[in-house]
C-alpha positions in Angstrom: -16.9 2.1 -5.0 -16.3 4.5 -2.1 -14.3 1.4 0.2 -11.6 1.3 -2.9 -8.1 2.7 -2.6 -6.4 2.7 -6.0 -2.4 2.1 -5.6 -0.2 4.2 -8.1 3.4 4.0 -8.6 5.2 7.3 -8.9 8.8 7.1 -10.4 11.7 9.6 -11.0 12.1 11.5 -14.2 9.9 13.4 -16.5 7.2 12.5 -19.2 7.0 8.7 -18.2 4.2 6.4 -18.2 6.0 3.0 -18.1 4.2 -0.3 -18.7 4.5 -2.9 -15.9 4.6 -6.2 -18.0 3.6 -8.4 -15.3 0.5 -6.3 -14.4 -1.6 -5.3 -17.5 -2.9 -1.9 -17.4 -1.0 -0.6 -14.5 1.7 1.7 -15.1 4.4 3.8 -13.5 4.1 7.6 -13.6 6.7 10.4 -13.5 5.3 13.1 -11.2 4.7 15.6 -14.2 2.3 12.8 -15.6 0.4 11.2 -12.4 -2.3 13.9 -12.6 -3.4 12.2 -15.8 -4.2 9.0 -14.0 -5.8 11.1 -11.0 -8.1 12.7 -13.7 -9.2 9.6 -15.2 -9.8 8.0 -11.7 -11.9 11.3 -10.5 -14.1 11.1 -13.6 -14.9 7.4 -13.1 -15.5 8.2 -9.3 -12.3 7.0 -7.5 -11.0 9.5 -5.3 -8.9 7.5 -2.8 -5.3 6.6 -3.7 -2.3 4.9 -2.0 1.2 6.1 -3.4 4.2 4.1 -3.8 7.7 5.7 -4.6 9.9 4.1 -7.4 13.6 5.3 -7.2 17.2 4.1 -7.8 18.3 6.3 -5.1 19.2 3.5 -2.8 21.4 3.6 0.5 22.0 1.5 3.5 20.0 3.8 5.6 17.0 4.6 3.1 17.6 8.4 3.5 15.9 9.1 0.3 12.6 7.9 2.0 12.3 10.8 4.2 13.8 13.7 2.3 11.5 16.7 2.5 12.1 17.2 -1.3 11.9 13.6 -1.9 9.8 12.1 -4.9 6.7 10.9 -2.8 6.8 14.1 -0.5 6.8 16.2 -3.9 4.2 14.3 -5.4 2.0 14.6 -2.3 2.2 18.5 -2.3 1.5 18.8 -6.0 -1.5 16.6 -5.6 -2.8 18.1 -2.7 -2.1 21.7 -4.1 -4.1 20.8 -7.3 -7.2 18.5 -5.9 -7.1 19.3 -2.2 -10.2 17.8 -0.6 -11.1 16.1 -3.7 -8.8 13.4 -2.8 -7.4 11.1 -0.1 -4.0 10.3 0.1 -2.4 7.3 1.8 1.1 6.7 1.4 3.4 3.7 2.0 5.9 4.0 4.7 8.5 1.4 4.4 12.3 1.1 3.4 12.3 -1.7 0.8 12.2 0.8 -2.1 14.9 2.8 -0.8 17.5 0.2 0.6 20.4 -1.4 -1.2 19.2 -4.7 0.5 15.7 -4.3 -0.8 14.6 -5.1 2.6 12.0 -3.4 4.8 14.5 -2.4 7.5 18.0 -1.4 8.4 20.2 -4.4 7.8 23.5 -5.0 9.7 26.9 -6.2 8.2 25.6 -9.9 8.9 22.4 -9.4 6.8 20.3 -9.3 9.7 17.3 -6.9 9.8 17.1 -4.6 12.7 13.8 -3.9 14.3 14.7 -1.2 16.6 17.4 0.6 14.4 14.5 0.8 11.8 11.9 2.7 13.8 13.5 6.3 13.9 13.5 5.8 10.0 9.9 4.9 9.8 9.4 7.8 12.1 11.1 10.2 9.7 9.4 8.9 6.5 5.7 9.1 8.2 6.3 12.5 9.5 7.8 13.8 6.1 4.6 12.4 4.3 2.2 14.2 6.8 4.2 17.4 6.5 3.6 17.0 2.8 -0.3 16.7 3.2 -0.8 12.8 3.3 -4.1 12.0 4.8 -3.1 8.5 6.0 0.1 6.9 6.4 0.4 3.1 6.0 3.4 1.2 7.4 4.0 -1.8 5.4 7.3 -3.0 6.9 6.2 -5.4 9.6 8.6 -4.1 12.5 7.3 -4.6 16.0 6.5 -1.4 17.6 6.4 0.7 14.6 2.8 1.8 15.0 3.3 3.2 18.5 6.5 4.9 17.4 4.8 6.5 14.2 1.9 7.7 16.3 4.2 9.3 18.9 6.2 11.1 16.1 3.0 12.3 14.1 1.5 13.6 17.5 4.7 15.2 18.7 5.0 17.2 15.4 1.4 18.4 15.3 -0.1 15.6 13.0 -2.5 13.9 15.5 -5.2 14.2 12.7 -3.1 11.9 10.3 -4.4 8.4 10.4 -2.4 4.9 10.7 -3.4 2.1 8.4 -1.3 -0.5 9.7 -0.4 -3.5 7.6 -1.0 -5.7 10.9 -1.4 -8.8 9.2 1.0 -9.2 6.3 2.0 -12.7 5.2 5.0 -13.8 3.8 3.2 -14.5 0.6 4.1 -15.9 -2.8 1.9 -13.3 -4.4 4.1 -10.1 -4.3 6.3 -10.7 -7.2 4.7 -8.3 -9.6 4.6 -5.5 -7.1 8.4 -6.1 -6.3 9.1 -5.5 -10.3 6.8 -2.6 -10.2 8.7 -0.9 -7.4 11.9 -2.4 -7.9 11.9 -3.6 -4.4 13.1 -7.2 -4.4 15.4 -8.3 -1.6 19.2 -8.4 -2.9 19.6 -11.6 -0.9 17.3 -13.9 1.5 13.7 -13.2 2.0 11.4 -11.5 4.4 10.1 -14.4 6.5 11.8 -13.2 9.6 9.5 -10.2 9.8 6.4 -11.0 7.7 4.1 -13.7 8.9 4.1 -17.6 8.5 0.8 -18.1 6.1 0.4 -21.2 8.2 -0.3 -19.5 11.3 -3.8 -18.2 12.1 -3.4 -17.0 15.8 -0.4 -14.8 15.4 -2.8 -12.6 13.2 -4.9 -11.7 16.4 -1.9 -11.1 18.3 -0.1 -8.8 15.9 -3.6 -7.0 15.4 -4.0 -6.5 19.0 -0.7 -5.1 19.3 -1.4 -2.5 16.7 -4.9 -1.6 18.1 -3.1 -0.9 21.5 -0.4 1.2 20.0 -2.8 3.5 18.3 -3.5 2.2 14.7 -6.8 3.7 13.2 -7.3 0.9 10.8 -6.1 -2.7 10.4 -4.9 -4.2 7.0 -4.8 -8.0 6.0 -2.4 -8.6 3.0 -3.0 -10.3 0.8 -6.7 -10.5 0.8 -8.3 -13.3 -1.3 -6.5 -16.2 0.3 -7.1 -14.7 3.8 -10.7 -14.1 3.9 -11.0 -16.0 7.2 -8.3 -13.6 8.7 -10.4 -10.7 7.6 -13.4 -12.2 9.4 -11.5 -12.9 12.5 -10.3 -9.2 12.8 -13.7 -7.9 12.0 -15.3 -10.0 14.5 -12.7 -9.1 17.4 -11.9 -5.5 16.7 -14.0 -2.2 16.5 -12.0 -0.3 14.1 -12.1 -0.7 10.2 -10.5 -3.5 8.6 -8.7 -3.2 5.4 -7.5 -5.7 2.8 -5.0 -5.4 0.1 -6.0 -7.5 -3.2 -2.2 -7.6 -4.0 -0.3 -7.6 -7.4 -0.2 -11.4 -7.8 -4.0 -11.7 -7.3 -4.2 -8.8 -9.8 -2.0 -10.3 -12.4 -3.6 -13.8 -12.1 -7.2 -12.5 -12.6 -6.0 -9.8 -15.2 -4.1 -12.4 -17.3 -7.0 -14.9 -17.0 -9.4 -12.5 -18.3 -6.8 -11.5 -21.3 -6.6 -15.1 -22.2 -10.2 -15.9 -22.1 -10.1 -18.4 -19.3 -12.5 -16.5 -16.9 -14.9 -13.7 -17.6 -14.5 -10.1 -16.4 -17.1 -10.8 -13.8 -14.4 -12.5 -11.8 -13.2 -9.3 -10.7 -16.4 -8.0 -9.1 -16.7 -11.5 -7.6 -13.2 -11.5 -6.0 -14.1 -7.8 -4.5 -17.4 -8.8 -3.2 -15.7 -11.7 -1.5 -13.4 -9.5 0.3 -16.2 -7.0 1.4 -18.4 -10.0 2.6 -15.7 -11.3 4.6 -15.6 -7.8 6.7 -13.4 -5.4 4.8 -14.8 -2.1 4.6 -11.8 -0.7 2.9 -10.1 -2.6 -0.2 -6.8 -1.6 -1.6 -7.1 -2.7 -5.3 -5.6 -2.3 -8.8 -8.9 -3.0 -10.2 -10.5 0.1 -8.9 -10.1 2.4 -11.8 -11.1 0.0 -14.4 -14.3 -1.4 -12.7 -15.4 2.1 -11.6 -15.0 3.2 -15.6 -17.0 -0.1 -16.5 -19.8 1.0 -13.7 -20.0 4.3 -15.3 -20.4 3.2 -18.9 -23.1 1.0 -17.8 -25.0 3.4 -16.2 -24.8 5.8 -19.3 -26.2 3.2 -21.6 -29.2 2.5 -19.5 
């Protein structure tokens, strides 16, 4: 269980625990209720989390993503003040939840995602998360050069101890639909194929990962996980830093709904995670973390 990171969605408002229809058992929590989820996880043995913000405060330049008193920033402070070293917090660094376009970067009037203009915004987001108390920042935007830019910004602001978990290999997959519902982050036009990777291309994964290593990434992420076990192994064999894999929302939804309908047994969850681990991932981001940890605890006490 120590290798699992549990994603949590934090949303605006109060007293909210919102069902996500496409992801059975997963919810959006307002800041005042998110501790309930953390407590259940700690009780089960899960202490690593990745925060995603869900907001209606969208703009052209994603200004809400880097406010010092923003939703994610305030949630980080609250959780760190309450739990301190009991938890490890990673945070999503991206623009898609905060832009009017729903794209992961700044967009011009022609609808083109602007790589270089996006980098300073990513720097601001990462530094604001680090200042709030994040242990790890995880850029998921796929802009070129963002790892180096974020590393420079963190170091210049005194956060050299904050790690970067880079989404180095993020494919333009068909498995992201439930997440986009959960995070309210679907593109308002077009798609993300201009900056996410072609899933038919294997060699580009090594090129992208090598660039992130040279720019200062502390960990490399492969996303999605289950359909890209070969890529996980490729990176594990080539690089000497931890390899992470994200079992994404679509993977979760297919397995969870298959179990719910009696098409497969619950054992498929452990099988899927062991496959990812066997391929070489030493860190796994998965929505199954809490429920599987609770199951293990119940089984242990039943012995």
